[in-house]
Structures are given as C-alpha cells and as structure tokens.
N, C-alpha and C positions, 0 to 999 in steps of 0.2 A: 240678435234677439228676435227681430221680426221673422226671419227665415225659420228659426226654431219653432216659433209659435205656429207659423203656417204649416210646417211639417207635422206638428202634433195635431192640429185640426184635421189635416188630411187623413192621418192615421185613424182618426175617430169618424171618418166618413163625411166630414164637412168640406164641401168643395166650393161653395159660393163665398169667395174670400176676396176682399180688396186690400192690397198692401200699399200703403202710402209711400211714395218716393221719399228718400232722405232729404228733408229740407229744414234747416234750423228755423225755429219758429220766429226768431227776431230778425231774420235775414230777408224775408220776401214780403212784398206788398203787391198783391195782384193788381191793384189800381195803378201803381207805378208802371208795371210791366205793360198793361194795355194802353195807358196813356202814352208810353213810348211808341207803341205801334202806331197810334194815330199821328204822333209827331213826325215819325220818320216815313211812313207810308200813307198815301192818301186813299184810304179804303172806305170812307163813309158812304161812297156811292156804289161800292161793289155789291152786286146783287146777292152773292152767295159766299159763304165762308165755311170751310171744313176744318174741324179740329181733331187732332189725333194725339194720344189715344183717348178714348172715352172713359173718364174716371172723375173723381171728385175734384181734382185739380183743374181739369179742362172744363168741367161744369162751372167752377168759380170764374174762370177766364171768360166763358161765354156770357155769364150773368153780368160781369163787369163791362164787357164790350157793349152789350145791350143798354146798360145803364148810362153809357156815355153817348147814346144817341144813334147807335147803329140800327138801321131799319131793315137790313137784308135778312136773308135766311142763313141760319147757322146750323150745320149738321155735324154731329159728333160721329167719328168713325170708330168702329169697334175692333177692327183687326187690320193687319198689315196688308191683306189682299186688297182692301178698299183703298189703301194709301198708294199702291202701285199704279198710279194714273199713267195712261199712255200719252203720246205726243198730241193726239187730237184733244183729249181732255185738258191737257196742260195749256192749250191755247184759249180755253174757255175763260170767261171773265169771273174767276173766283180765286180766293186765297186759300192755301192750305197751311194751317198753323200747326206745327209739330211741337211736341214737348220732350220726347225722349227717343228719337230715332234720327238717323243721319243718312246722307247719300241717297236721297229719294230723287228720282228723275222727274223734272218738271220745272216750270218757269216761275210761277207765282207762289213761292214757298217761303215761309218764315219759320225758323226754328227758334222757339223762345229760349231754349237752353244754349243755343250756339250764336244766334244773331245778336246784333247790338240793338236791343229793344229799349234801352234806357234813354234814348234821345241824345246820346252822346257820341262823339267821334273818337274811336280808339286807334285810328290809323297812325297816330303819332308813336305808338309803341313799336312800330316796324323798325325804327332806328336802333333798337336794342338787339336785333337779330344777330347773333354770333359775334358780338362786339368783344367777347373775351374767349374766343375760340381756343379750346384745348388748355385753358388756364385752370386754376383751382380757386375755390372760395370757401368761406364759412357761413353757415346758416346758424344764427344764434337764437336759441330758445330762451324762455324766461323762467326756466325751472329753478328749484332751490340749489342745485349744484353750481350754477353760474357764479363766477367770481370776477371782481374787477381786475385781479392779477392776470387771469387768463386773457382778458380783453386787452390789457396792456401789452401782452406778448404779441398779440395779433396786430396791434397798433404799430409796435416797433418793427414788425416784419412786413408792414405795408400790405397786409392780406385783404383782399376784397371781402366785404362782409354784408350780410343781410340781417336786419333786425325788425321787430314788429311790435305793435301795440304799446305796452308800458315799458319798453326797454329804456325809455328816457329817464326812468327812476334810478338808473345806475350811473347816469352821466356825471353826477356830482362826485363820483369816486374814481373816474378814469378820463384820460384824454381821448380814449377810443370813441369813435362814432361809426354807426353803420353807413356804408356807402349808399345803401338803399333802405329806406324806412317804409314799412308796409302797415297800412291800417285797413282792417276788414271787419272788425267786430264793433258794432254801434255801442253795446253795453260797456265794453272795455274802454272805448273812447270817452264815454261819459264819465268814467272813473279816472282816467289818466290824461284826458284829452288836451293836447296842445299841438300847434304846428310851429316848428322852429324855422327860422329863416335860412339857416345854413345846412339844411337837409334836403335830400331829394326824396319825395314821397310817392308811393304807389297806393292809391286808395280805391277800394271796391266801390262800384257805382251804387251799391245798396246804402252807402253812407251819404248820398246826395242830400239827405235830410238836413245835414249840418250847414249847408250853403257856404262851403269854403270859398273864399275870394283870393287866397294866396296863389301866386304864380309858380311856386315850386312843387306842383302837384301834377301827377299823371294818373288818370283814371283807368281802371280796367273793369271789364264786364264780369260780374260774379255769376257762375253757372252752377247748377246742381244736377248732376247727371250720373247715373249708375249703369254699370254694364249688367248683362243678364245674370252674371255671377255675383252681383252685389258689390262690385268694386267701384270706387269713385273714378271718374274719368281723369286721366293725366293729360292735360291739354298740351299739344305740341305747337299750338299757335295762340299766343296770349292776346293777339289782336282780336280773335274771334271769341275769346272767353277764357277765364281761368277758374278751375274747379275749386270750390271751397274745401270739401272733404272734412270739415269739422275742426281744422286746425290751421293756424297761420303758417306753420312749417310747410305744409303741403303747397300752399300758394307760392311760397318763396322757392321751393324746389322746382316748380314749373317755370318760374322766371329764370332761375339759374340755368336750367336746361335750354331755354330759348336763347339765353345770352351766350351759350356755347361752352360753358364750363364743363370740363370732363372729370374733374375731381371735386366732389362736394363733401364737406365735413360738417357734421352736426355737433353743436356744442350747447350744453344747457337744455337739451331735449330730454327731460327726465322720464317723460311718460308716467307721471304720478299726479295724484290729486290730493295730497295731504293725508294719505292713509295713516292710520295709527297716530293721529295728532301731529304729523309732520307739516312742514311748510308747503305751501302750494306754489310759491314763487321765490325769487332770489332775495326778496326783501319783505319785511313786515309792512302791512298797509298797502300792498300792491294795488288792491282794489277795495272798494268800500265793503263793509260787512255783509250787506245784502247780496252783492255780486260774489263775494267769497263763498257763500253758501252754495250758489249756483256752480262755481268752479269745483267744489268738493263733490257735488252731485254728478259731475261730468264722468265719473268713473263708470257710470251706467253705459256710456257709449264706448267703452274700452274696445269691444270687439269691432265696432264700426271703424274706430280710429286705426286699429291694427290693419284692417283691409286697406285703409288709406295709405299707410306706409308700405304695405305689400304692393299696391298699385305702383307707387313710386319706384320700388326696387325692380319690378318687372319692366317698367319703361326704361330704367337705366340699363338693365342687362341687354335689352333689345336694341339700345342705341349707343352702346360703347361707352357708357358713363359708369363712374364708380361713386357710390355713396357710402361714406364711412361714418360711424358713430364715435365721435371723440368725447362724448359726454362723460363726466366723472360719475360713474355709478348709474343709477336710474334703472328703469325697467324695460327699455326699448332694445329688443334683441333681433329685430328684423334685419338690420344692416351689420356688416362686418365691424367689429370693435377695433379701435386703435387707441393707443395711449397718447394723450395730448402732449405730455412732457417730452415724448420722443420724436415729435414731428418737426421741431425746430432745432 
C-alpha cells in the first residue's frame, strides 16, 4: 500500500516523501528502547552520538534520549556515505545508533533493530541452535480451519509443534499441546492471557509490560526491519532478534529454522480475516469484541503479510528448507500445498 502511494505521488511530480517503516503501533515504545540503551551501555558521558537514518523515528529516539538526561551532542545522519566511518573516526568517543542498516565497520555502534536494547539477555537462546537438525515440525495457526481432530493426529504421532497467542482456547478439546508456545501480541494476551506451568514459552520483549515472574519463559528481542524491496527480514539468528512481520507465524518460522528443522508444515494458517461474515479463528469468542473488530480490519495489511510469507519462502529456498501448507482450505498460496490426511 505505501509503495503504491509513493509511486503515485512520484508520477504526479511529488518527490519530497517520507515513508514510515512498518512498525505495528502497539508493539513499540521509544522510551523502552532508549531506556534499554542506558541500561546496557554507559553512554550518559559520551560527548557525541550519531543516529542513522534521519527520519521521524530517529527524531523521536533523539528526543527521548535527551529527555532522559543526555547532555551530549546528537547528530542525525542523512545518507549512507556519512555512516561509512573509517578506522580513525571509529576510535573517537561517540556512539553511532542505527535503525535499518547492517554490517557497518566501526567499534561503538548500536543497531536498535538488531541489538539487544531491551535490557535483557538473550544469550540463553543459543541452546536451541540446530537441536532438531533435519527433522520436521508443524506450525499451528489459529484460523477457522483448525480442528482438535487434526491436533490429536499430531499428538499421536509425536510431532514437534509450535503454537501461539490464543491456542490455549482449544486445549479443552484435545490432549495435544505445543512443544513451544509463543506470545508476541500484547492485545491478544490481554484477551487470552495466561501462563501455564507445563508449557515452554517464547515471549517477545515488547511484552515486558506484563512483568511475568514465571520461570518457564524465554524472551526474544522483537525487531522490525524491511529490506529495500519492502520484505520483512527473516532473521537467521534469534539471539540477535526475531522479526515480527505482522504475524506470529513468521516468528515461529524463524525459530523453526534456527532449531534446524528442514521440513516445516503450516496448519490452520488460513490467511483470512472473517470475510463475508466468516469466522476469524477456530472458536467463537477467541478475542473480545473490540479486538475482534481489529482482527477483521487486518485485511488491510494483506499485501504486507504476503511479503512476509514470501520472505520466509525465499529464505527456505536459499537454505535447503521446505515449507508446506497443510491447512485445510484458506487463502495462503505462497507455499506448496499438501493434504494433511495423506501425511500420516
């Protein structure tokens, strides 16, 4: 949508355009990000700080840093040439804070979209690297096609499974449980929220606001990063960060890849939003009525979400993985379709 609008404006001769990066409005708190910077790095006494790129996002970051007592000079960099600092400049006493660029040579560099700026330690995620090398798994979506019978089949066949958000609402109908339970949407958690003792949870650090005290939780750093073509980043290192991409399915795909799975099957990923009066999820009352309206309006982001899945497919093809769609029906045609009933 944003790319289409930009092209239309340029055809009309309007070239002074700012296109905001894709960031879900409920996912980011600039104050948390910058507070994490001060917690992890001792930068209050640094005389100078550079931020790249110069846009509304980095403007907000600069204002927040100043509001927290930073007395040094903050410079916003307008182009990549300014970012390519040499060895001499890298030795100088300043920080370079980046928002959407990687692999810059220099010493004192923080990338807000790649670094662990939430004040948390994510090194513990390293233990999951390739623990299921060349195995297969199922990623369970919460779409209307999902049935307890299908989950019972996965349970009887001892298939490794990932689930997210309100999947617990089907637990009363099946013995199946996800091996790994993902939480990343604060609004969804407010509607469905509970932490069960017998589950292993991966929770995005944007949900620190809930002050979880349970010990069966692993945090991951939520990042929002687009390529120049507008595709969400598929992270190959969950320790550095996991891209949101607008859907929990994308988060789970990145974890599955990091864990070494070579065959990944999607089930219940309908890619639908209750069109024509249909259901939005596998059960009624999945979310409260106010959030239900938000879910139905998510169809506006359909093109962005398509790019999310295309990013996952591209990564899979480049890394010898196969992603199949075993969903019964639905509208997601990015991945090769397989019939669930013929898999076992």
